[in-house]
N, CA, C and O atoms as a GROMACS GRO file, in nm:
protein
  324
    1MET      N    1 -26.925  -8.311  13.427
    1MET     CA    2 -26.928  -8.288  13.570
    1MET      C    3 -27.062  -8.226  13.607
    1MET      O    4 -27.109  -8.132  13.543
    2THR      N    5 -27.122  -8.281  13.712
    2THR     CA    6 -27.247  -8.228  13.762
    2THR      C    7 -27.219  -8.113  13.857
    2THR      O    8 -27.138  -8.125  13.949
    3ILE      N    9 -27.288  -8.002  13.835
    3ILE     CA   10 -27.271  -7.885  13.920
    3ILE      C   11 -27.380  -7.887  14.027
    3ILE      O   12 -27.499  -7.895  13.996
    4GLU      N   13 -27.338  -7.879  14.153
    4GLU     CA   14 -27.435  -7.870  14.262
    4GLU      C   15 -27.484  -7.727  14.273
    4GLU      O   16 -27.407  -7.632  14.257
    5HIS      N   17 -27.612  -7.712  14.300
    5HIS     CA   18 -27.669  -7.579  14.319
    5HIS      C   19 -27.673  -7.548  14.468
    5HIS      O   20 -27.721  -7.628  14.548
    6HIS      N   21 -27.623  -7.432  14.502
    6HIS     CA   22 -27.611  -7.394  14.643
    6HIS      C   23 -27.696  -7.272  14.676
    6HIS      O   24 -27.662  -7.197  14.767
    7ASP      N   25 -27.807  -7.252  14.604
    7ASP     CA   26 -27.889  -7.137  14.640
    7ASP      C   27 -27.942  -7.160  14.781
    7ASP      O   28 -27.958  -7.273  14.825
    8LEU      N   29 -27.968  -7.051  14.850
    8LEU     CA   30 -28.000  -7.056  14.993
    8LEU      C   31 -28.125  -7.138  15.024
    8LEU      O   32 -28.131  -7.205  15.127
    9ILE      N   33 -28.224  -7.135  14.938
    9ILE     CA   34 -28.347  -7.211  14.960
    9ILE      C   35 -28.317  -7.362  14.960
    9ILE      O   36 -28.373  -7.437  15.040
   10HIS      N   37 -28.229  -7.406  14.869
   10HIS     CA   38 -28.193  -7.548  14.867
   10HIS      C   39 -28.101  -7.585  14.983
   10HIS      O   40 -28.106  -7.697  15.033
   11GLU      N   41 -28.018  -7.492  15.025
   11GLU     CA   42 -27.926  -7.517  15.135
   11GLU      C   43 -27.997  -7.520  15.270
   11GLU      O   44 -27.962  -7.598  15.358
   12LEU      N   45 -28.098  -7.434  15.285
   12LEU     CA   46 -28.169  -7.422  15.414
   12LEU      C   47 -28.321  -7.423  15.391
   12LEU      O   48 -28.389  -7.325  15.422
   13PRO      N   49 -28.374  -7.532  15.339
   13PRO     CA   50 -28.518  -7.534  15.306
   13PRO      C   51 -28.610  -7.512  15.425
   13PRO      O   52 -28.721  -7.463  15.409
   14GLU      N   53 -28.564  -7.548  15.544
   14GLU     CA   54 -28.648  -7.531  15.663
   14GLU      C   55 -28.667  -7.384  15.700
   14GLU      O   56 -28.751  -7.350  15.783
   15TYR      N   57 -28.588  -7.296  15.638
   15TYR     CA   58 -28.598  -7.152  15.665
   15TYR      C   59 -28.662  -7.075  15.549
   15TYR      O   60 -28.650  -6.952  15.542
   16ARG      N   61 -28.729  -7.144  15.461
   16ARG     CA   62 -28.788  -7.081  15.341
   16ARG      C   63 -28.870  -6.956  15.375
   16ARG      O   64 -28.848  -6.850  15.316
   17GLU      N   65 -28.961  -6.968  15.469
   17GLU     CA   66 -29.048  -6.854  15.504
   17GLU      C   67 -28.968  -6.740  15.567
   17GLU      O   68 -28.989  -6.624  15.534
   18GLN      N   69 -28.875  -6.775  15.656
   18GLN     CA   70 -28.794  -6.672  15.721
   18GLN      C   71 -28.704  -6.601  15.620
   18GLN      O   72 -28.682  -6.481  15.631
   19ILE      N   73 -28.652  -6.674  15.524
   19ILE     CA   74 -28.568  -6.613  15.419
   19ILE      C   75 -28.650  -6.507  15.347
   19ILE      O   76 -28.603  -6.394  15.328
   20HIS      N   77 -28.770  -6.543  15.307
   20HIS     CA   78 -28.855  -6.447  15.236
   20HIS      C   79 -28.883  -6.324  15.323
   20HIS      O   80 -28.871  -6.211  15.277
   21THR      N   81 -28.921  -6.348  15.447
   21THR     CA   82 -28.955  -6.238  15.538
   21THR      C   83 -28.835  -6.145  15.558
   21THR      O   84 -28.848  -6.023  15.548
   22LEU      N   85 -28.718  -6.203  15.585
   22LEU     CA   86 -28.599  -6.120  15.608
   22LEU      C   87 -28.555  -6.046  15.482
   22LEU      O   88 -28.508  -5.933  15.490
   23LYS      N   89 -28.571  -6.108  15.366
   23LYS     CA   90 -28.536  -6.038  15.241
   23LYS      C   91 -28.620  -5.912  15.225
   23LYS      O   92 -28.571  -5.811  15.175
   24VAL      N   93 -28.745  -5.918  15.266
   24VAL     CA   94 -28.837  -5.806  15.252
   24VAL      C   95 -28.817  -5.702  15.362
   24VAL      O   96 -28.824  -5.582  15.337
   25GLU      N   97 -28.792  -5.748  15.483
   25GLU     CA   98 -28.792  -5.659  15.599
   25GLU      C   99 -28.654  -5.612  15.647
   25GLU      O  100 -28.645  -5.515  15.722
   26ASN      N  101 -28.547  -5.679  15.605
   26ASN     CA  102 -28.415  -5.649  15.658
   26ASN      C  103 -28.319  -5.620  15.542
   26ASN      O  104 -28.281  -5.712  15.470
   27THR      N  105 -28.281  -5.495  15.525
   27THR     CA  106 -28.197  -5.458  15.411
   27THR      C  107 -28.058  -5.521  15.419
   27THR      O  108 -27.999  -5.554  15.316
   28HIS      N  109 -28.005  -5.538  15.540
   28HIS     CA  110 -27.873  -5.600  15.555
   28HIS      C  111 -27.880  -5.747  15.510
   28HIS      O  112 -27.793  -5.794  15.437
   29PHE      N  113 -27.984  -5.818  15.554
   29PHE     CA  114 -28.002  -5.956  15.512
   29PHE      C  115 -28.018  -5.963  15.359
   29PHE      O  116 -27.957  -6.048  15.294
   30ALA      N  117 -28.098  -5.874  15.304
   30ALA     CA  118 -28.121  -5.873  15.158
   30ALA      C  119 -27.990  -5.851  15.082
   30ALA      O  120 -27.967  -5.913  14.979
   31ARG      N  121 -27.906  -5.762  15.133
   31ARG     CA  122 -27.778  -5.735  15.067
   31ARG      C  123 -27.688  -5.858  15.073
   31ARG      O  124 -27.628  -5.896  14.973
   32LEU      N  125 -27.679  -5.921  15.191
   32LEU     CA  126 -27.598  -6.042  15.205
   32LEU      C  127 -27.654  -6.156  15.119
   32LEU      O  128 -27.578  -6.231  15.058
   33PHE      N  129 -27.786  -6.167  15.114
   33PHE     CA  130 -27.852  -6.269  15.032
   33PHE      C  131 -27.814  -6.251  14.884
   33PHE      O  132 -27.777  -6.347  14.817
   34ASP      N  133 -27.822  -6.128  14.835
   34ASP     CA  134 -27.787  -6.100  14.696
   34ASP      C  135 -27.639  -6.128  14.670
   34ASP      O  136 -27.604  -6.182  14.565
   35GLU      N  137 -27.554  -6.091  14.765
   35GLU     CA  138 -27.410  -6.116  14.749
   35GLU      C  139 -27.383  -6.266  14.748
   35GLU      O  140 -27.303  -6.315  14.668
   36TYR      N  141 -27.450  -6.340  14.837
   36TYR     CA  142 -27.434  -6.485  14.842
   36TYR      C  143 -27.468  -6.547  14.706
   36TYR      O  144 -27.395  -6.632  14.656
   37HIS      N  145 -27.578  -6.503  14.649
   37HIS     CA  146 -27.619  -6.561  14.521
   37HIS      C  147 -27.529  -6.518  14.406
   37HIS      O  148 -27.510  -6.595  14.312
   38ALA      N  149 -27.475  -6.399  14.410
   38ALA     CA  150 -27.380  -6.355  14.307
   38ALA      C  151 -27.252  -6.439  14.316
   38ALA      O  152 -27.199  -6.482  14.213
   39VAL      N  153 -27.203  -6.461  14.436
   39VAL     CA  154 -27.083  -6.543  14.453
   39VAL      C  155 -27.110  -6.687  14.412
   39VAL      O  156 -27.027  -6.750  14.346
   40THR      N  157 -27.227  -6.739  14.449
   40THR     CA  158 -27.264  -6.876  14.410
   40THR      C  159 -27.268  -6.890  14.258
   40THR      O  160 -27.220  -6.989  14.204
   41LYS      N  161 -27.323  -6.792  14.190
   41LYS     CA  162 -27.329  -6.796  14.044
   41LYS      C  163 -27.188  -6.799  13.984
   41LYS      O  164 -27.162  -6.872  13.889
   42GLU      N  165 -27.098  -6.720  14.041
   42GLU     CA  166 -26.960  -6.718  13.992
   42GLU      C  167 -26.892  -6.853  14.017
   42GLU      O  168 -26.821  -6.902  13.930
   43VAL      N  169 -26.913  -6.912  14.134
   43VAL     CA  170 -26.855  -7.043  14.164
   43VAL      C  171 -26.907  -7.147  14.065
   43VAL      O  172 -26.830  -7.228  14.015
   44GLU      N  173 -27.037  -7.145  14.037
   44GLU     CA  174 -27.093  -7.240  13.941
   44GLU      C  175 -27.033  -7.221  13.802
   44GLU      O  176 -27.010  -7.319  13.731
   45ARG      N  177 -27.007  -7.096  13.765
   45ARG     CA  178 -26.943  -7.070  13.635
   45ARG      C  179 -26.800  -7.125  13.633
   45ARG      O  180 -26.755  -7.179  13.532
   46MET      N  181 -26.732  -7.111  13.744
   46MET     CA  182 -26.595  -7.164  13.755
   46MET      C  183 -26.596  -7.316  13.750
   46MET      O  184 -26.515  -7.377  13.680
   47GLU      N  185 -26.688  -7.377  13.823
   47GLU     CA  186 -26.697  -7.523  13.825
   47GLU      C  187 -26.732  -7.579  13.688
   47GLU      O  188 -26.686  -7.687  13.652
   48ALA      N  189 -26.813  -7.508  13.614
   48ALA     CA  190 -26.851  -7.552  13.479
   48ALA      C  191 -26.745  -7.515  13.376
   48ALA      O  192 -26.759  -7.547  13.258
   49GLU      N  193 -26.642  -7.448  13.421
   49GLU     CA  194 -26.531  -7.402  13.337
   49GLU      C  195 -26.577  -7.307  13.228
   49GLU      O  196 -26.516  -7.297  13.122
   50ILE      N  197 -26.686  -7.236  13.255
   50ILE     CA  198 -26.731  -7.128  13.168
   50ILE      C  199 -26.638  -7.009  13.188
   50ILE      O  200 -26.608  -6.934  13.096
   51GLN      N  201 -26.594  -6.995  13.313
   51GLN     CA  202 -26.502  -6.889  13.350
   51GLN      C  203 -26.379  -6.955  13.412
   51GLN      O  204 -26.372  -6.969  13.534
   52PRO      N  205 -26.282  -6.995  13.330
   52PRO     CA  206 -26.164  -7.064  13.383
   52PRO      C  207 -26.083  -6.973  13.476
   52PRO      O  208 -26.053  -6.858  13.442
   53VAL      N  209 -26.049  -7.026  13.592
   53VAL     CA  210 -25.969  -6.954  13.692
   53VAL      C  211 -25.879  -7.055  13.761
   53VAL      O  212 -25.893  -7.176  13.744
   54SER      N  213 -25.786  -7.004  13.839
   54SER     CA  214 -25.699  -7.092  13.914
   54SER      C  215 -25.777  -7.160  14.026
   54SER      O  216 -25.882  -7.111  14.068
   55THR      N  217 -25.727  -7.271  14.072
   55THR     CA  218 -25.789  -7.343  14.183
   55THR      C  219 -25.794  -7.252  14.305
   55THR      O  220 -25.891  -7.254  14.381
   56LYS      N  221 -25.689  -7.175  14.325
   56LYS     CA  222 -25.684  -7.084  14.441
   56LYS      C  223 -25.799  -6.984  14.436
   56LYS      O  224 -25.865  -6.960  14.537
   57THR      N  225 -25.824  -6.926  14.320
   57THR     CA  226 -25.933  -6.829  14.306
   57THR      C  227 -26.067  -6.895  14.333
   57THR      O  228 -26.151  -6.838  14.403
   58GLU      N  229 -26.086  -7.013  14.279
   58GLU     CA  230 -26.212  -7.086  14.302
   58GLU      C  231 -26.231  -7.115  14.450
   58GLU      O  232 -26.342  -7.100  14.503
   59GLU      N  233 -26.126  -7.157  14.517
   59GLU     CA  234 -26.134  -7.186  14.660
   59GLU      C  235 -26.164  -7.059  14.740
   59GLU      O  236 -26.237  -7.065  14.839
   60GLU      N  237 -26.108  -6.946  14.701
   60GLU     CA  238 -26.136  -6.819  14.769
   60GLU      C  239 -26.283  -6.782  14.756
   60GLU      O  240 -26.345  -6.736  14.852
   61TYR      N  241 -26.340  -6.803  14.637
   61TYR     CA  242 -26.482  -6.774  14.617
   61TYR      C  243 -26.568  -6.868  14.701
   61TYR      O  244 -26.668  -6.825  14.759
   62LYS      N  245 -26.529  -6.995  14.708
   62LYS     CA  246 -26.606  -7.090  14.789
   62LYS      C  247 -26.599  -7.054  14.937
   62LYS      O  248 -26.698  -7.068  15.008
   63LEU      N  249 -26.485  -7.007  14.983
   63LEU     CA  250 -26.472  -6.965  15.122
   63LEU      C  251 -26.560  -6.843  15.149
   63LEU      O  252 -26.626  -6.834  15.253
   64LYS      N  253 -26.560  -6.749  15.055
   64LYS     CA  254 -26.645  -6.630  15.069
   64LYS      C  255 -26.792  -6.670  15.076
   64LYS      O  256 -26.868  -6.617  15.157
   65ARG      N  257 -26.832  -6.764  14.990
   65ARG     CA  258 -26.971  -6.812  14.990
   65ARG      C  259 -27.005  -6.876  15.124
   65ARG      O  260 -27.114  -6.854  15.177
   66LEU      N  261 -26.914  -6.954  15.179
   66LEU     CA  262 -26.937  -7.018  15.308
   66LEU      C  263 -26.950  -6.915  15.420
   66LEU      O  264 -27.036  -6.929  15.507
   67GLN      N  265 -26.866  -6.812  15.417
   67GLN     CA  266 -26.874  -6.707  15.518
   67GLN      C  267 -27.008  -6.633  15.510
   67GLN      O  268 -27.069  -6.603  15.612
   68LEU      N  269 -27.052  -6.604  15.389
   68LEU     CA  270 -27.182  -6.538  15.371
   68LEU      C  271 -27.295  -6.627  15.420
   68LEU      O  272 -27.388  -6.580  15.486
   69LYS      N  273 -27.287  -6.755  15.387
   69LYS     CA  274 -27.390  -6.849  15.431
   69LYS      C  275 -27.396  -6.854  15.583
   69LYS      O  276 -27.504  -6.858  15.642
   70ASP      N  277 -27.279  -6.855  15.647
   70ASP     CA  278 -27.275  -6.857  15.794
   70ASP      C  279 -27.343  -6.733  15.852
   70ASP      O  280 -27.417  -6.743  15.950
   71GLN      N  281 -27.317  -6.617  15.793
   71GLN     CA  282 -27.380  -6.493  15.840
   71GLN      C  283 -27.531  -6.498  15.822
   71GLN      O  284 -27.607  -6.461  15.912
   72LEU      N  285 -27.574  -6.543  15.705
   72LEU     CA  286 -27.716  -6.551  15.677
   72LEU      C  287 -27.784  -6.651  15.771
   72LEU      O  288 -27.893  -6.625  15.822
   73TYR      N  289 -27.721  -6.764  15.794
   73TYR     CA  290 -27.776  -6.866  15.882
   73TYR      C  291 -27.790  -6.811  16.024
   73TYR      O  292 -27.892  -6.833  16.090
   74ALA      N  293 -27.689  -6.740  16.071
   74ALA     CA  294 -27.695  -6.679  16.204
   74ALA      C  295 -27.812  -6.582  16.215
   74ALA      O  296 -27.882  -6.580  16.316
   75MET      N  297 -27.834  -6.504  16.112
   75MET     CA  298 -27.945  -6.409  16.111
   75MET      C  299 -28.079  -6.483  16.110
   75MET      O  300 -28.174  -6.441  16.176
   76LEU      N  301 -28.087  -6.592  16.036
   76LEU     CA  302 -28.210  -6.672  16.031
   76LEU      C  303 -28.239  -6.734  16.166
   76LEU      O  304 -28.353  -6.733  16.212
   77LYS      N  305 -28.137  -6.788  16.230
   77LYS     CA  306 -28.156  -6.848  16.362
   77LYS      C  307 -28.201  -6.744  16.463
   77LYS      O  308 -28.290  -6.770  16.544
   78GLU      N  309 -28.139  -6.628  16.459
   78GLU     CA  310 -28.176  -6.520  16.552
   78GLU      C  311 -28.319  -6.474  16.529
   78GLU      O  312 -28.391  -6.446  16.625
   79ALA      N  313 -28.360  -6.465  16.404
   79ALA     CA  314 -28.496  -6.421  16.373
   79ALA      C  315 -28.599  -6.525  16.417
   79ALA      O  316 -28.714  -6.490  16.444
   80GLY      N  317 -28.559  -6.650  16.424
   80GLY     CA  318 -28.650  -6.756  16.464
   80GLY      C  319 -28.673  -6.764  16.613
   80GLY      O  320 -28.763  -6.834  16.659
   81ASN      N  321 -28.593  -6.693  16.688
   81ASN     CA  322 -28.607  -6.697  16.835
   81ASN      C  323 -28.710  -6.599  16.885
   81ASN      O  324 -28.733  -6.590  17.005
   0.00000   0.00000   0.00000
């Protein structure tokens, strides 16, 4: 099975510069960014069956990752205005 990578730079390449700027200048963004990547790493481990879990647990992690991505995206859009 091929594992898709969902790091924020690949998900939102048009915001590459803003991601870097906000990581440096905004501690809340940096914390959410780090949490997003930690959750993404766990999801990838689950998908690769390195860390076997129930489907429900995997879906909960994916939902959490999506919620974090939505928050980060909103912050990126706001910073771009």
